[in-house]
C-alpha positions in Angstrom: 93.9 90.3 80.3 90.3 91.5 81.5 90.4 93.2 84.8 87.4 92.1 87.0 85.7 94.6 89.8 83.5 94.2 92.3 81.8 97.0 93.2 80.9 97.8 97.0 78.7 100.9 98.3 75.7 101.4 100.2 74.3 104.0 97.6 72.5 102.2 94.7 73.2 105.2 92.6 77.5 105.0 93.5 77.3 101.0 92.8 75.4 101.3 89.4 77.6 104.4 87.9 80.6 103.2 89.2 79.9 99.6 87.3 78.5 100.9 84.3 81.8 103.0 84.2 84.0 100.3 84.7 82.2 98.1 81.9 82.8 100.8 79.3 86.6 100.0 79.3 87.2 97.2 77.1 89.6 95.9 79.3 87.6 96.1 82.8 84.5 94.1 83.7 82.3 94.5 86.5 81.7 91.0 88.3 79.2 92.3 91.1 77.9 94.8 93.1 77.3 94.9 97.2 75.8 97.4 99.4 77.2 95.8 102.7 80.9 95.2 103.8 79.0 91.5 104.9 78.0 91.2 100.9 81.7 92.6 99.2 83.1 89.8 101.5 81.1 86.7 100.7 80.7 88.2 96.7 84.6 88.5 97.0 85.0 84.8 98.0 82.4 83.8 94.9 83.5 85.8 92.1 87.2 86.4 93.0 87.8 89.8 91.5 90.9 91.2 91.0 89.9 94.7 92.3 87.8 95.7 95.0 86.0 99.5 94.7 85.3 99.4 98.4 83.3 102.4 99.9 84.7 102.9 103.9 80.8 103.9 105.3 78.2 101.2 105.0 76.0 99.5 107.4 76.5 97.2 109.8 80.2 95.4 108.6 82.1 98.6 107.3 84.3 98.7 104.1 87.5 98.6 106.8 86.4 95.0 108.6 85.6 94.0 105.0 88.6 94.7 103.4 90.7 93.3 106.2 88.8 89.6 105.8 89.3 90.4 102.1 93.2 90.5 102.3 93.4 88.0 105.0 91.7 85.5 103.3 95.0 85.7 101.4 93.6 84.0 97.9 95.8 83.2 95.3 95.9 85.4 92.7 95.4 88.2 95.5 92.3 90.2 95.7 93.5 94.3 95.4 91.1 96.5 97.5 91.2 100.4 96.7 89.2 102.2 98.9 86.7 105.4 98.1 86.4 107.9 100.3 84.1 111.4 100.0 86.3 113.6 102.2 90.2 114.0 101.4 90.6 114.1 105.1 88.7 110.7 106.1 90.4 109.5 109.5 89.8 106.1 107.9 92.3 106.0 105.4 95.4 105.1 107.5 93.4 102.0 109.4 92.1 101.2 105.9 95.9 100.4 104.8 96.5 98.8 107.9 93.6 96.5 107.0 95.2 95.7 103.7 93.9 98.1 101.1 96.6 99.4 98.4 95.4 102.9 97.5 92.3 104.9 97.9 90.3 107.6 95.7 87.8 110.5 96.3 84.7 109.8 95.0 84.5 112.5 92.9 88.1 111.7 90.9 87.3 112.1 87.2 86.4 108.8 85.7 89.6 108.1 83.6 91.5 108.7 86.7 89.5 106.3 88.5 89.8 103.5 85.7 93.4 104.3 85.5 93.4 103.8 89.2 92.1 100.4 89.1 94.2 99.2 86.3 97.5 100.1 88.3 96.2 98.6 91.6 95.4 95.4 89.4 98.8 95.4 87.9 99.8 95.1 91.7 101.0 98.8 92.4 99.6 100.7 94.9 97.7 104.0 94.8 99.4 106.2 97.3 99.6 109.9 96.7 102.3 112.5 98.4 99.2 113.4 100.2 98.2 109.7 101.6 102.1 109.4 102.8 101.3 112.0 104.7 98.7 111.4 106.0 100.4 108.0 107.6 103.5 110.5 108.9 100.9 112.5 110.6 99.2 109.5 112.1 102.5 108.7 114.0 102.7 112.0 114.8 99.4 111.6 117.1 101.2 108.5 118.7 103.3 109.4 121.4 104.6 106.3 121.3 104.3 104.6 118.0 104.3 100.9 117.8 107.9 99.6 116.0 108.5 96.7 114.2 111.7 94.7 115.7 114.2 95.8 114.0 115.3 91.7 113.2 112.5 92.1 110.8 114.9 93.7 108.5 118.1 91.5 109.3 117.4 90.2 105.9 117.5 93.0 103.8 120.7 94.6 102.5 121.9 98.0 103.1 120.9 99.2 99.7 117.4 97.5 100.4 116.8 99.5 103.3 118.0 102.9 101.7 114.8 102.3 99.1 112.7 101.6 102.1 113.4 104.8 103.7 112.9 106.5 99.8 109.7 104.3 99.7 108.4 106.0 103.4 109.5 109.3 101.9 106.5 109.1 99.2 108.9 108.5 96.6 107.9 107.0 93.3 109.5 104.6 91.3 111.5 107.3 89.2 112.0 109.2 91.6 114.2 106.6 93.7 116.1 105.5 90.6 117.1 109.0 90.0 117.7 109.8 93.9 120.3 106.3 93.7 121.6 106.6 90.2 120.6 103.5 89.2 118.4 102.4 86.4 114.4 102.2 86.8 114.1 98.3 86.7 117.0 97.9 89.4 114.8 100.1 91.4 112.0 97.9 90.6 113.8 95.1 91.7 114.9 96.5 95.1 111.5 97.6 96.0 110.3 93.7 94.2 112.8 92.0 97.2 111.6 94.0 99.8 107.8 93.0 99.1 109.0 89.7 99.4 111.4 89.8 102.2 109.3 92.1 104.6 106.1 89.8 103.4 104.1 92.9 102.2 101.4 92.8 100.2 102.2 96.3 98.1 103.9 99.7 98.4 101.2 100.5 100.7 102.8 98.2 103.7 106.1 99.6 102.7 105.5 102.7 103.5 103.9 101.3 107.1 106.9 99.1 107.1 109.5 102.0 107.1 107.9 103.9 109.8 107.5 101.2 112.0 111.1 100.2 111.9 111.9 103.5 112.3 113.6 104.0 109.4 111.6 107.2 108.5 110.6 109.6 111.3 107.9 112.0 111.4 109.0 115.6 111.4 
């Protein structure tokens, strides 16, 4: 099955380079290029790509608002957004994840890693590295009174699921969660799948945020 990719960036050279790279992979296909956030929303609605490579800083509607509109439309199957950023400390990363992005990459990421990231996101996984998790922690640390989800949101979850959610919030991978809990990888994946369903979360990025919102994980 071919993964269909939309590239959104205000620089023509970047758009063209990423599109050519995507088309160089036998299992990926570029389905359009957008120079603004508004164009990205329009093309996403028309082409329904599997993944949008989204630049944050674009004229007019920025990548965050475009991400919010694309994911809020809740198409079926869902469109995943992979944020592209120039700086590792981009102040908008947290906001982008809140808006529904499935992860982020630096623009100078090696080509092979970019293609692998597209496949990961297309498969429904979140591209959320430990560095991103740390950034989420820092964001919550800066907030004197971080907004919390009502604990009732977790009423339908089991003790084990809350334990898994805590580990996800700490930035652990599926393999690390399985090893920590002394369960099989498939069991760990099952718990995460149930959490996604029960918490109405799009992906792992939202589970991390949910863990902090619910107070299961607290900034050091």
